[in-house]
C-alpha atoms as an extended CHARMM CRD file, in Angstrom:
* protein
*
        71  EXT
         1         1  MET       CA             91.2510000000      111.6310000000       75.6230000000  PROA      1               0.0000000000
         2         2  LYS       CA             89.5050000000      108.5540000000       76.9640000000  PROA      2               0.0000000000
         3         3  ALA       CA             88.6790000000      107.8900000000       80.5960000000  PROA      3               0.0000000000
         4         4  ASN       CA             86.5960000000      105.5340000000       82.7010000000  PROA      4               0.0000000000
         5         5  VAL       CA             84.6370000000      105.9830000000       85.9100000000  PROA      5               0.0000000000
         6         6  GLY       CA             87.0240000000      105.5360000000       88.8320000000  PROA      6               0.0000000000
         7         7  ASP       CA             90.1120000000      106.7910000000       86.9820000000  PROA      7               0.0000000000
         8         8  ALA       CA             92.2760000000      109.2440000000       88.8870000000  PROA      8               0.0000000000
         9         9  ILE       CA             92.8420000000      112.5320000000       87.1120000000  PROA      9               0.0000000000
        10        10  THR       CA             95.3740000000      115.3100000000       87.6460000000  PROA      10              0.0000000000
        11        11  MET       CA             94.9300000000      118.7030000000       86.0560000000  PROA      11              0.0000000000
        12        12  THR       CA             98.2210000000      120.5420000000       85.8980000000  PROA      12              0.0000000000
        13        13  THR       CA             98.3880000000      124.3110000000       85.9170000000  PROA      13              0.0000000000
        14        14  GLU       CA            100.0570000000      126.6640000000       83.5140000000  PROA      14              0.0000000000
        15        15  HSD       CA            100.6770000000      129.3710000000       86.1120000000  PROA      15              0.0000000000
        16        16  VAL       CA            103.5230000000      129.4600000000       88.6050000000  PROA      16              0.0000000000
        17        17  GLY       CA            102.3160000000      129.2470000000       92.1780000000  PROA      17              0.0000000000
        18        18  GLN       CA             99.1010000000      127.3630000000       91.4560000000  PROA      18              0.0000000000
        19        19  ALA       CA             98.7800000000      123.8220000000       92.7510000000  PROA      19              0.0000000000
        20        20  ASN       CA             97.8190000000      120.8860000000       90.5510000000  PROA      20              0.0000000000
        21        21  ARG       CA             94.3030000000      119.5230000000       91.0810000000  PROA      21              0.0000000000
        22        22  HSD       CA             93.7730000000      115.8370000000       91.8120000000  PROA      22              0.0000000000
        23        23  GLY       CA             90.4800000000      114.0000000000       91.6100000000  PROA      23              0.0000000000
        24        24  THR       CA             88.5130000000      110.9160000000       90.6410000000  PROA      24              0.0000000000
        25        25  ILE       CA             86.2570000000      110.6410000000       87.6050000000  PROA      25              0.0000000000
        26        26  ARG       CA             82.7250000000      109.8680000000       88.8260000000  PROA      26              0.0000000000
        27        27  GLU       CA             80.8310000000      110.1310000000       85.5050000000  PROA      27              0.0000000000
        28        28  VAL       CA             81.8130000000      110.1220000000       81.8300000000  PROA      28              0.0000000000
        29        29  HSD       CA             79.3680000000      112.1060000000       79.6780000000  PROA      29              0.0000000000
        30        30  GLY       CA             81.0480000000      111.9400000000       76.2690000000  PROA      30              0.0000000000
        31        31  PRO       CA             80.9220000000      109.1490000000       73.7150000000  PROA      31              0.0000000000
        32        32  ASP       CA             83.5370000000      106.3780000000       73.9660000000  PROA      32              0.0000000000
        33        33  GLY       CA             84.9940000000      107.6910000000       77.2320000000  PROA      33              0.0000000000
        34        34  GLY       CA             85.4200000000      111.2580000000       76.0260000000  PROA      34              0.0000000000
        35        35  PRO       CA             84.7460000000      114.4540000000       77.9740000000  PROA      35              0.0000000000
        36        36  PRO       CA             82.9890000000      116.0790000000       79.6560000000  PROA      36              0.0000000000
        37        37  TYR       CA             83.7590000000      114.3450000000       82.9600000000  PROA      37              0.0000000000
        38        38  LEU       CA             82.1990000000      114.7630000000       86.3710000000  PROA      38              0.0000000000
        39        39  VAL       CA             85.1920000000      114.8850000000       88.7280000000  PROA      39              0.0000000000
        40        40  GLU       CA             85.2810000000      114.6730000000       92.5130000000  PROA      40              0.0000000000
        41        41  TRP       CA             88.3360000000      116.7220000000       93.4980000000  PROA      41              0.0000000000
        42        42  SER       CA             90.5620000000      115.9250000000       96.4710000000  PROA      42              0.0000000000
        43        43  ASP       CA             89.2450000000      119.0200000000       98.2840000000  PROA      43              0.0000000000
        44        44  GLY       CA             85.7360000000      117.5120000000       98.2810000000  PROA      44              0.0000000000
        45        45  HSD       CA             84.2850000000      119.6810000000       95.5070000000  PROA      45              0.0000000000
        46        46  THR       CA             82.6750000000      118.0870000000       92.4680000000  PROA      46              0.0000000000
        47        47  GLY       CA             82.5760000000      119.6520000000       89.0290000000  PROA      47              0.0000000000
        48        48  LEU       CA             81.9870000000      118.9490000000       85.3750000000  PROA      48              0.0000000000
        49        49  ILE       CA             85.0960000000      119.5340000000       83.2720000000  PROA      49              0.0000000000
        50        50  ASN       CA             85.5380000000      119.6930000000       79.5430000000  PROA      50              0.0000000000
        51        51  PRO       CA             89.2700000000      120.1490000000       78.9470000000  PROA      51              0.0000000000
        52        52  GLY       CA             90.0050000000      123.0700000000       76.6590000000  PROA      52              0.0000000000
        53        53  PRO       CA             93.0040000000      124.1010000000       74.5650000000  PROA      53              0.0000000000
        54        54  GLY       CA             96.1650000000      124.2850000000       76.6050000000  PROA      54              0.0000000000
        55        55  SER       CA             94.9170000000      121.9610000000       79.3420000000  PROA      55              0.0000000000
        56        56  VAL       CA             97.1960000000      119.1320000000       80.2990000000  PROA      56              0.0000000000
        57        57  LEU       CA             95.5830000000      116.1680000000       82.0110000000  PROA      57              0.0000000000
        58        58  ARG       CA             96.9570000000      112.9010000000       83.2730000000  PROA      58              0.0000000000
        59        59  VAL       CA             94.4710000000      110.0680000000       83.5870000000  PROA      59              0.0000000000
        60        60  HSD       CA             95.5880000000      107.0910000000       85.6460000000  PROA      60              0.0000000000
        61        61  GLY       CA             93.5480000000      103.9980000000       84.9860000000  PROA      61              0.0000000000
        62        62  GLN       CA             94.0070000000      100.2860000000       85.0340000000  PROA      62              0.0000000000
        63        63  GLU       CA             94.9020000000      100.2410000000       81.3440000000  PROA      63              0.0000000000
        64        64  ALA       CA             96.4770000000      103.6750000000       80.8510000000  PROA      64              0.0000000000
        65        65  ASP       CA             99.0540000000      105.6900000000       82.7360000000  PROA      65              0.0000000000
        66        66  ARG       CA            100.1650000000      108.3150000000       80.2710000000  PROA      66              0.0000000000
        67        67  PRO       CA             99.8700000000      112.0780000000       79.9860000000  PROA      67              0.0000000000
        68        68  THR       CA             97.2800000000      113.3890000000       77.5630000000  PROA      68              0.0000000000
        69        69  ALA       CA             97.1500000000      116.9320000000       76.2260000000  PROA      69              0.0000000000
        70        70  ALA       CA             93.6730000000      118.2380000000       75.5420000000  PROA      70              0.0000000000
        71        71  THR       CA             93.1710000000      120.2630000000       72.3880000000  PROA      71              0.0000000000
């Protein structure tokens, strides 16, 4: 996965009844745009994420608008 500062990110859930999380990438800590990412979530919280196995993320940027599965 590759992301840039300012990209919108959606983390989908694997459990019924849980809402997807939407946020904006504020910092990219990995090499070449890789994770971990500091994300400001739509609820105002900020957190560092490092997508693990089974996570499904969608990064919306100026150059990319495609789903990416994290492994």
